[in-house]
N, C-alpha and C positions, 0 to 999 in steps of 0.2 A: 504493500499500499504506499502511496505517496506520503512523505512526511513533511512536517512544518519546521523550517529552519529558522523563521523569525516571525514573531507576533507583533503587531503594531502596538507600542506602549506609549502612554502619555496622551493627554487630552487632545492635543492638536493633531498628532499622527492618526489617532483613531477617528477624530472628527473628519479629517481629510478623506479617509477611506469612506466614510458613511456619505459624505458630500458627493464623492465621485459616483457612488451607487445612486444616489438621489437624482443626479444629472442623467444617468442611464435611464432610470425609471421615467423621468421627464421626457426624454427623447423617445422612449417607447410610446408614451402617451401621444406625443406629437405626430409620430408616424401612424399610429393607430387612427387618430381623428382625421389625419390627412387622407388616409385610405377610405375612411367613411365618407368624406366629402366627395371623393372621386368615384367610389364604387357603390355608394348607398350603405345599406345595412351590412356591417361587418361583425363577425362573432367576437364577443368580449373574451372568450376562452383563450384565444391566441395571446391577447394583451396580458391576461392574468398569468399565463405560463411563462412568458418572457420576463415579466416583473418579478414573479416569484423566483425564478432561477437566478436573476441578477442579485436580488436581495440575499438569497441563501449563499450564493458564492461569497459575497462580502462577509456574511456572519461566520461562515466557516473559516475564513482567514483571521477574523478578529477574535473568535471564540468568546467565552465569557457570558455576560448578562444577556446580551442580544440573542445569542444562540439559545440560552436557557428559556428566554421568553417565547422564542420560536417553537421550542420543544412543547411548552405549555399550551400554546395556541394550537398546535397540531392535534392535541386531544379534544379541542372544542370544535368538532366538525361542523356544527351548525353556525359558528360565528364567521367562518372564512369560506371564500370560494375554493372549490376542490383543488384548484391548482396550487394555491397557497398551502392548503393542508397537506397535500402530497409532498410538496417540497420541504416544508417545515418538519415533517416526520423524519427526515434524514438526520435531524439533529440528535436522534437517539441512536443511530447506527452507523453513520458514515462520516464521522469527524476525523480528518487527518491528524495522526498523532504527532507529538514532538519528536524531532530528530535527536539522535544520540548526543550531540554536543549540547543541546538545550537541556536534555535530561541531566547531564553531568553538572552543567552550570547551576541548575536548580538545586541539586543535592549539595553542591559546595556552598551555596548561599544560605541554605536553611539547616543543613546538618554538618557543615564544615568538612565534609569528606565526599570522596566519589563513591558511587554504589559498591564497587568492588572492594572498598576499604571496610565496608560495613557488613557485607554478605559474602558467603562463600561462592555463591552464584547469583547473578542478576541478569534476567533476560531483558535486553534493551528494546526488544520488539514489544510494543504495548499489547497486552492481552484485550484491553478494552479502552476505547477513547470516547469521551462524552463532551458536554458542552463546557464544563469548568475544569475537568481534570482527566487523567488517564491512569490506567492500572498496569503495573508490571508484576511478573511472578519472580520471586527471589527465594533463596535457601540458605539456611545456616545449619550445618551437619545434616540431620534427616528432617528438619522441620522446614515446611514451606510457608511462604508469606505472600500476601497481596500488598503491594506498595502503590498507594495513590498519590500522584504528583499533580499539584495545581499548575495550571498554565500561567506563565509569567504575565504579570500586569492586570490579571482579571480582577482581583480584590480592589485594587486602587482605581479602576476605571468604572466601577458600577454606577455611581452617581452621574458621571459625565455621559456615559453610554446611554443610560435611560433618558436623560434629558434630551439627548439628540433623537432617540428612537421614539420618544413619547408622542409627538404629532403623527407619525406614521402609524403606530399601534392604535392611537385614538380613531384615526380614519378607518382603519380596517375594521375595528370593532364597533364603529358607530357611537363613540362616546364623546361628550363634551369634555375637553382637556381640563378645564378648571374644576368642573364637578367631579371628575374622575380622579383628582389629586390624591384622595385618601387611599384609592386602589394602588396607584403607582407607588405611594409611600410604603404600603404593605409589601408589595413585591420587592421594592428596593431594600427594605429591612431584612426580608426573608433571604434575599440573595446575598446580603452582607453576611448573614449567618452561615450560609452554605459555603462561603469562602473561608470561614473560620474553622480550620480542621481540629483546633484544640476543643472547640465547642462540639464539633461533630463526634469526637472521641468521647467526650463527656456524655452526650446524648445517647450514643451507641451503647456505652456501658450501663447507663441507667435503664434504657429500655430492655436490653438483653437480660439484665439481672431481674427486672420486674416480670419478665415473661418466661423465665427459665422453668418455673414450676408448672407451666401449662401442659407440657409433654408433647412430643411429636415435632418439636421446633429445634433448630440449630442456629446458633448465633456465633460470629467470629470473636475471638479474643483480640483485644487491642494492645499494642506495645508502645508505652509512652517514651521509652528510651530510644526508639527508632522513628519517633514522630516529631512533628513541629507544627506551627500554625499554617504550614503550606504543604506538608508531607504527612501522610498518615499510614501506619503499618499495622496490619491485622492478619489473622490466620487466613491462609489460602483454603478455600472450601471446594472440594471436588463435588461435582454434580452437574445436572443439566439445567440450563437457563429455561425459563418457562416456555418460550416458543418451541424449543427443541423437545422438551417433555411433552407438550401438547401434541406435537406432530408424531412423536414416537409411540406414545401410550395409546393402545387400541381399546383398552377396557374403559368403558364410560364410568363404571362403578368406582374404579381407581381414581379417575379424573375427578369424579364428584367428591371423593374424600379429600384430595389435595385442595380442591377448590374451596370446600367448606372450611378447612383449616386456615387457608389464606384469609378468607372473609372474617372468620372468628378472631383471628390475630389482629386484624385492623380495628375491628369493633371493640375488642378488649383494650387496646391502646387508646382509642377515642373515648369510650364511656367510663373506663376505670382509671386509666392513667391521666387522661386529659392532655396527653402528649402523643401525637400520632405521627407515624411515618407518612408524609404527605406527598410522596412521589412513587406511586404504585405503577410504574411502567415495567414491562416484562423483563428488562435487564436487571432489575433490583431484586429479583426473587429466583431462587434456585431449588431444585429438588434433589436431595442427596441420594446416593445408592440405597440408603435405608428408608427411603420415602419420608424423610423429614423435610419440612419447609425451611429454608434458610433465607433470612431477610438480610439484604446488603444495602450499604450506602445510607447512613443516617444523617446526611448533610441537610436534607429538607425535612425538618420535623415542625409540626405546627401545635403550639400550646393553645388549647381551646378554653376560653373563659366559661365559668360555670353557667352563667345566665344564657349565653349562646347555646351551650350544650342542651340545656333544659328546653329551650325553644326548638332546637333541632329534633329532639325526641318527639315533641308535639307535632312537628311538621312531617315526620315519617310515620304517623299514626293515620291509617287510611280513613278513620272515622272523622278526622278533622274537617274533611270537605263537606260533611253533613251538618256540621255545627257552624253555621254562617257567622254568627256574631264572634265566636271564638276564633274562627279563621281570620276574620278581619283584624281582630286585635293582635293575633300572631303576626300577620303580615306587617302591621304597624311597628311591632316590637323588633322585627327584622329589617326595618327600613325599606321594605318592599312597597308599602304604601306610606306616603309622606304626609305630615301635618298640614302642609300647604297645598295639597291636592284639591282641585275643584271636585264637585260631585261627579262631574263627567269623567275626569281623569281617574278618580278612585274606582268608579264603577267599571271603567274600561280595563284597568290593570287588575282588578279583582277577577274579572271574567277570564283574563289571560292566564293568571296564576292558577285558577281552577283548572283551566284547560290543560296546562303543562303538568300540574301535579297529578291530575287524574290519570295521565299516562305513566309518569315517573313512579307513582306509588303502586302500580299494578303488582310487582314482585312481592310487595308487603301484604297483599290482600289474599295470598295463597299460603298453604303450608310449605310449598316449595315452588321454585320457578326454574324453568328450563332455559338458560341463557343461550343454548345452541340455536334456538329459534332467533333469526335476526330481526323479526318483525318490531320488537320493542324499540330497537335502535333506530329502525327506519321510521317509526312513527314519531319518536322524539325529534329526529332530525328534520322530518317533513314539517312537523308542527312549529318547531323553532324557526325554520326558514320562512314559513308563512307568516308568523307573527312579526318577524323582523322586517318583512316587506310591507306591512300594513302602513297606510299613509298616516294613521293617527300617531304613530310613533315620532314622526317628524313634528307634529303638532305638540305632543307632550314629551318634548326632548329633555328628560331629566335622568340623571344617573340614579340607579336604585340598588338597594341591597346592602347589608352589612359587609364590611371589608373582610370579615372572616369567611365569607362564602367563597372567596377566591381560591383558597387552598382546601377547604372542605369539599367544595364542588369537584375540585380536581381529584381529590381522594376518592369520592364516591363514583364519579364518572370513570376514572381509572380502574377501579375495582369491577364495575360492570363490564368494562372491556376485557379485563383479565378473565372474568367468568365466561364471556363469549369466546375468548381465545381457547380456553380449556373445553369448550362445548359442554359445560357442566350444568347439572341441576342441583341447586342448593336452597336452603332456607336463609333468608336474609334477616330473619327476626333476631334481635338480641336483647336480653340473654335468651338462649335457647333452652328448652326443657331437657 
């Protein structure tokens, strides 16, 4: 795989790269509308594909917060045109890793030694490369380690990168930039936490220790003497990443058991610990040869306030849709209906949230739900796209919802996708009898 020899560092260098990409996108729009004038109706899909490819090329070079946001957006299929969603999903799987000289330079800066001075064996070819860092396999005597290295300049450029990307993200997601400020601050704060590997080590140890009594799970041990705020060393865990397991396991009963354990683990963290792993994409979960579920990468964890958690429990109760007054109050508590709404606005959004939740809560209305059936996802996407296109949204252009929804929605929607990947039938109720 092609490696990265240099990452733009510093606000001006990174801003310059983003500006060049913006000019490319502007040129694409000019060509598109020029063709439209000459040829009449021109398909927007070609424009979307070109813009998405140009933006993704830039983000892959810059790495860091922009690439992480692209990864998050790729999970929200109904928010983006398909061309953007397809391109941004590459942030999970196709990131060019650092070259050997950059890996050595990072080690010398943060651990004062080259990798071969710390390990008996160190594989310079990255086993995995993601938006913020990459993982290498290493060995001391007979013990194997996973060593995660953060890309240079990522932590220092979060604020400036997001400030530059904010207008583009707002346009794609149809948000008013000023009203959406609290959401961007939430993302910025969470990204800052993700680049603090000392905090990730702390969270990883806490969650692992709190969940070890559950049984059927495996968590890596962390090694502080081989870690820093930009490098983190943990046990290497053998096993199959979730996509490989899902493809290879032919027994639905076995897939169901694994899927249920994954769901229950996330629900235990959310409702018992109030600190949940908020990045449930397939690369962060493995199945060991002993059929244990292994959770990896504790960089993105979300601490959930008690009042929001109580409201969330009410929101996932299917009977809430039948209790009109309680439902309206709950929507107010969650900032989905706003005190300044007119009667027309309030009625409009109330109707839309009833419409969305009546679909999203279907798995909660049954003893079990078979996620192999894609109809739920198709219905959610179709409804979301239809609502987004309604003209009343431009008339009632207000940003809505608690900031906590950003990562909680990501967690639940990510889990739904994992269950679909496993073609599994599970109970989503928590706690289960």
